[in-house]
C-alpha positions as CSV (number, residue, x, y, z in Angstrom):
1,M,-20.1,24.8,-69.2
2,R,-19.1,21.4,-67.8
3,N,-15.6,22.7,-67.0
4,L,-17.1,25.6,-65.1
5,K,-19.5,23.3,-63.2
6,N,-16.7,20.9,-62.2
7,A,-14.5,23.8,-61.1
8,A,-17.3,25.0,-58.8
9,I,-17.8,21.5,-57.4
10,A,-14.1,21.1,-56.7
11,L,-13.9,24.5,-54.9
12,L,-17.1,23.9,-52.9
13,T,-16.6,20.3,-51.7
14,P,-13.9,20.9,-49.0
15,L,-15.9,23.8,-47.5
16,P,-17.9,21.7,-45.0
17,S,-14.6,20.4,-43.4
18,I,-12.9,23.8,-43.5
19,F,-15.9,25.7,-42.0
20,F,-16.3,23.0,-39.3
21,Y,-12.7,23.2,-38.3
22,L,-12.6,27.1,-38.4
23,F,-15.8,27.1,-36.2
24,F,-14.0,24.8,-33.7
25,L,-11.0,27.1,-33.6
26,R,-13.2,30.1,-33.1
27,H,-15.1,28.4,-30.3
28,Y,-11.8,27.4,-28.7
29,R,-10.4,30.9,-28.8
30,R,-13.6,32.4,-27.3
31,S,-13.4,29.8,-24.5
32,L,-9.9,30.9,-23.7
33,L,-10.9,34.6,-23.5
34,S,-13.9,33.8,-21.2
35,S,-12.1,31.3,-19.0
36,S,-8.7,30.6,-17.6
37,S,-9.2,26.9,-18.3
38,I,-7.3,25.3,-21.1
39,S,-10.3,23.1,-22.0
40,A,-11.3,23.6,-25.6
41,A,-14.9,24.4,-24.7
42,S,-17.8,23.6,-22.4
43,S,-19.5,21.2,-24.8
44,P,-18.4,17.6,-25.1
45,L,-18.1,17.9,-28.9
46,W,-15.5,20.8,-28.8
47,E,-13.7,19.2,-25.9
48,W,-13.3,16.0,-27.9
49,C,-12.1,17.9,-30.9
50,Y,-9.5,19.6,-28.7
51,K,-8.2,16.4,-27.0
52,H,-8.2,14.1,-30.1
53,P,-6.7,15.9,-33.1
54,L,-5.7,12.7,-34.9
55,M,-9.2,11.2,-34.5
56,L,-10.8,14.5,-35.5
57,S,-8.7,14.6,-38.8
58,N,-9.9,11.1,-39.6
59,V,-13.5,11.8,-38.9
60,I,-13.4,15.0,-41.1
61,F,-11.6,13.0,-43.8
62,F,-14.2,10.2,-43.7
63,A,-17.2,12.6,-43.9
64,N,-15.8,14.9,-46.6
65,V,-13.8,12.5,-48.7
66,D,-15.1,9.0,-48.2
67,V,-18.8,10.0,-48.1
68,L,-19.2,13.4,-49.9
69,F,-16.8,12.6,-52.7
70,W,-18.5,9.2,-53.1
71,I,-21.9,10.8,-53.4
72,I,-20.6,13.4,-56.0
73,G,-19.1,10.5,-57.9
74,L,-22.4,8.6,-57.9
75,L,-24.3,11.7,-59.1
76,Q,-21.8,12.4,-61.9
77,S,-21.3,8.7,-62.7
78,K,-17.5,9.2,-62.5
79,H,-15.0,9.6,-59.7
80,W,-12.7,12.3,-60.9
81,I,-12.6,14.6,-57.9
82,I,-10.4,12.4,-55.7
83,D,-7.6,12.6,-58.3
84,L,-7.4,16.4,-57.9
85,Y,-7.6,16.3,-54.1
86,W,-4.9,13.7,-53.7
87,T,-2.6,16.6,-54.5
88,I,-4.3,19.1,-52.1
89,I,-5.3,17.1,-49.1
90,P,-1.7,16.9,-47.7
91,V,-1.5,20.7,-47.7
92,M,-4.9,20.9,-45.8
93,L,-3.6,18.3,-43.3
94,I,-0.4,20.2,-42.5
95,H,-2.4,23.4,-41.8
96,F,-4.9,21.4,-39.7
97,F,-2.1,20.0,-37.4
98,A,-0.1,23.2,-37.4
99,S,-3.1,25.3,-36.3
100,H,-4.6,22.8,-33.8
101,P,-4.5,24.1,-30.2
102,L,-2.4,21.2,-29.1
103,A,0.2,21.7,-31.8
104,R,3.8,21.7,-30.5
105,A,6.7,21.9,-33.0
106,N,10.0,23.3,-33.7
107,V,9.4,26.4,-35.8
108,V,12.1,25.8,-38.4
109,R,11.3,22.2,-38.9
110,S,7.6,22.9,-39.2
111,M,8.1,25.7,-41.7
112,V,10.5,23.6,-43.8
113,A,7.9,20.7,-43.8
114,I,5.1,23.1,-44.8
115,V,7.1,24.7,-47.6
116,L,8.2,21.3,-49.0
117,T,4.7,20.0,-48.9
118,Y,3.5,23.1,-50.8
119,I,6.2,22.5,-53.5
120,W,5.2,18.9,-53.8
121,S,1.5,19.8,-54.1
122,I,2.1,22.5,-56.7
123,R,4.2,20.1,-58.8
124,L,1.6,17.3,-58.6
125,T,-1.4,19.7,-59.2
126,H,0.4,21.2,-62.2
127,S,1.0,17.7,-63.5
128,Y,-2.6,16.8,-63.1
129,F,-4.0,19.8,-64.9
130,R,-1.4,19.5,-67.7
131,R,-2.4,15.9,-68.2
132,E,-6.1,16.9,-68.2
133,E,-5.4,19.8,-70.7
134,W,-6.3,22.3,-68.0
135,E,-9.8,21.1,-67.6
136,W,-11.6,20.2,-64.4
137,G,-12.8,16.6,-64.2
138,A,-12.3,16.0,-67.9
139,R,-12.1,12.2,-67.4
140,E,-11.9,9.6,-64.7
141,D,-8.7,7.7,-63.9
142,W,-8.7,4.5,-66.0
143,R,-7.7,2.5,-62.9
144,F,-11.0,3.2,-61.2
145,N,-13.0,1.7,-64.0
146,K,-10.7,-1.3,-64.1
147,L,-11.2,-1.8,-60.3
148,R,-14.9,-1.6,-60.8
149,K,-14.9,-4.3,-63.4
150,Q,-12.4,-6.5,-61.5
151,Y,-14.1,-6.4,-58.1
152,G,-17.7,-5.9,-59.3
153,K,-17.9,-9.6,-60.0
154,H,-17.9,-10.1,-56.2
155,W,-21.4,-8.5,-55.9
156,C,-24.0,-11.2,-55.7
157,N,-27.7,-10.9,-56.5
158,K,-28.6,-14.3,-55.1
159,P,-32.3,-14.3,-54.0
160,W,-33.2,-14.0,-50.3
161,G,-33.3,-17.4,-48.7
162,F,-33.4,-19.5,-45.5
163,W,-29.8,-18.7,-44.5
164,D,-30.4,-15.0,-44.9
165,F,-33.2,-15.4,-42.5
166,M,-31.0,-17.3,-40.1
167,A,-28.3,-14.7,-40.4
168,T,-30.8,-11.9,-39.6
169,C,-32.1,-13.8,-36.6
170,T,-28.5,-14.4,-35.4
171,C,-27.5,-10.7,-35.7
172,I,-30.7,-9.4,-34.0
173,S,-30.2,-12.0,-31.2
174,G,-26.6,-10.9,-30.7
175,I,-27.6,-7.2,-30.5
176,A,-30.4,-7.9,-28.1
177,I,-28.3,-10.2,-25.8
178,A,-25.4,-7.7,-25.7
179,F,-27.7,-4.8,-24.9
180,F,-29.5,-6.6,-22.1
181,A,-26.3,-8.0,-20.7
182,D,-24.6,-4.6,-20.7
183,T,-27.7,-3.0,-19.1
184,E,-27.8,-5.7,-16.3
185,L,-24.1,-5.1,-15.7
186,Y,-24.5,-1.3,-15.6
187,N,-27.4,-1.6,-13.1
188,F,-25.4,-4.0,-11.0
189,M,-22.5,-1.6,-10.8
190,Q,-24.7,1.3,-10.0
191,R,-26.4,-0.6,-7.2
192,N,-23.0,-1.4,-5.7
193,E,-22.1,2.3,-5.8
194,V,-25.2,3.1,-3.9
195,L,-24.4,0.4,-1.3
196,K,-20.9,1.8,-0.9
197,V,-22.3,5.3,-0.2
198,E,-24.8,3.8,2.3
199,G,-21.9,1.9,4.0
200,S,-23.5,-1.5,3.3
201,P,-21.6,-4.5,2.0
202,T,-21.5,-4.7,-1.8
203,V,-22.5,-7.7,-3.9
204,P,-19.3,-9.5,-5.0
205,N,-20.6,-10.9,-8.2
206,L,-23.4,-10.5,-10.7
207,N,-25.3,-13.8,-10.9
208,K,-28.7,-12.8,-12.1
209,G,-30.5,-12.5,-15.5
210,L,-28.3,-13.4,-18.4
211,W,-25.3,-13.5,-16.1
212,Y,-26.8,-16.4,-14.3
213,Y,-26.3,-18.5,-17.4
214,S,-23.0,-17.1,-18.8
215,R,-20.0,-15.4,-17.2
216,H,-19.7,-13.1,-20.3
217,P,-23.1,-12.8,-22.0
218,N,-22.3,-9.4,-23.5
219,Y,-19.3,-11.0,-25.3
220,F,-21.5,-13.8,-26.4
221,G,-24.0,-11.4,-27.9
222,E,-21.2,-9.5,-29.6
223,Q,-19.9,-12.7,-31.2
224,L,-23.4,-13.6,-32.4
225,W,-23.5,-10.3,-34.3
226,W,-20.2,-10.8,-36.1
227,W,-20.8,-14.5,-36.9
228,G,-24.3,-13.6,-38.1
229,L,-22.7,-11.3,-40.7
230,F,-20.4,-14.1,-41.7
231,V,-23.5,-16.3,-42.4
232,F,-24.7,-13.7,-44.9
233,A,-21.3,-13.8,-46.6
234,W,-21.0,-17.6,-46.5
235,N,-24.4,-17.9,-48.1
236,V,-23.3,-16.0,-51.2
237,G,-20.0,-17.9,-51.6
238,E,-17.6,-15.7,-49.6
239,E,-16.4,-18.3,-47.1
240,W,-13.1,-16.6,-46.6
241,M,-14.8,-13.9,-44.6
242,F,-14.9,-16.2,-41.6
243,L,-11.4,-14.7,-40.9
244,G,-13.0,-11.4,-39.6
245,P,-15.2,-12.9,-36.8
246,F,-12.6,-15.6,-36.1
247,V,-10.0,-13.0,-35.3
248,N,-12.5,-11.0,-33.4
249,S,-13.4,-14.1,-31.3
250,L,-9.7,-14.7,-30.6
251,C,-9.4,-11.1,-29.3
252,L,-12.4,-11.4,-27.1
253,A,-11.1,-14.7,-25.8
254,Y,-7.9,-12.9,-24.7
255,V,-9.9,-10.1,-23.2
256,T,-12.0,-12.7,-21.3
257,V,-8.9,-14.1,-19.7
258,L,-7.8,-10.6,-18.6
259,V,-11.2,-9.8,-17.1
260,E,-11.3,-13.1,-15.2
261,Q,-7.7,-12.6,-13.9
262,R,-8.7,-9.2,-12.7
263,M,-11.8,-10.6,-10.9
264,L,-9.6,-13.2,-9.2
265,N,-7.1,-10.6,-8.1
266,R,-9.8,-8.8,-6.1
267,E,-9.8,-10.1,-2.6
268,D,-13.4,-9.1,-2.0
269,R,-14.6,-11.1,-5.1
270,A,-12.0,-13.9,-5.6
271,E,-13.8,-16.6,-3.6
272,A,-17.3,-15.8,-5.0
273,Y,-15.9,-15.6,-8.5
274,R,-14.1,-19.0,-8.3
275,H,-17.4,-20.6,-7.4
276,Y,-19.0,-18.7,-10.2
277,Q,-16.4,-20.0,-12.6
278,K,-17.1,-23.6,-11.5
279,T,-20.8,-23.4,-12.0
280,T,-21.3,-21.0,-14.9
281,S,-20.5,-21.3,-18.6
282,V,-17.9,-18.9,-20.0
283,W,-19.6,-17.5,-23.0
284,I,-22.5,-19.6,-24.3
285,P,-25.5,-19.4,-21.9
286,W,-26.1,-22.7,-20.3
287,F,-27.7,-24.2,-17.2
288,K,-25.7,-24.2,-13.9
289,L,-23.2,-26.9,-13.4
290,A,-23.3,-28.9,-10.2
291,I,-20.3,-29.0,-7.9
292,K,-19.3,-32.2,-6.3
293,E,-18.3,-31.6,-2.7
294,S,-15.0,-33.3,-1.8
295,K,-15.2,-35.6,1.2
296,V,-12.4,-35.3,3.8
297,K,-11.8,-38.6,5.5
298,K,-11.0,-38.4,9.2
299,I,-8.2,-40.6,10.3
């Protein structure tokens, strides 16, 4: 009975991905018949599926394998199904890329690759079932259990404390600051678009709201979020996790330089932005800095 149940689970689990992809292809073919456009479909979802096959395959893999297989493993208290599908997923992937509307390949090379992948898959699937004595999900790979024991020690049940509260406040503050900063920037850009249409002069620089106190408050908010997560980890003894937000901060520092160079390259904004740089903090919101006027002596 268990063998039959596991066989049914194994056969049914890939169906969500298969049906979704077939529905996308059906929608795409219908759109071609009803329109001369090469666009995959009228809806943003199908158009995205059409334009981004690599991303689509990763999203489908994540939903069906990382999430659904994980849930099945939790319900059955063992993760056997991924062993079987390691041998089948490559075959599914080659059919995905071969049938995608954007697929372009040499016919001979493509067929040879497909046939070789099938041979590899049949060999490995046969090896799997022979090892399991032709039963579905008879046991879980011993390495999974070892990994659980090895890395399970990193889980921490330390009670909620002051630093958890501080980390929560930091994360929430970061989300809020980034949201309001992005909203202010969006409204500023929209307002300038209206001024362009009206033929009026545009405002060269955003210097209101959060942007009055920081040149990049949205980046500051984003950093608060990531460093807030680090505080959670630091509080339970995982200090090494500072590497994540540290690298993220370095990346945003580089992006900040690129953005400011771009602003200075704009003739209509360069002068105003230089003044903005001299008076306004880069990331951390702070009060305006006073500029000392240089005195020119007359000879």
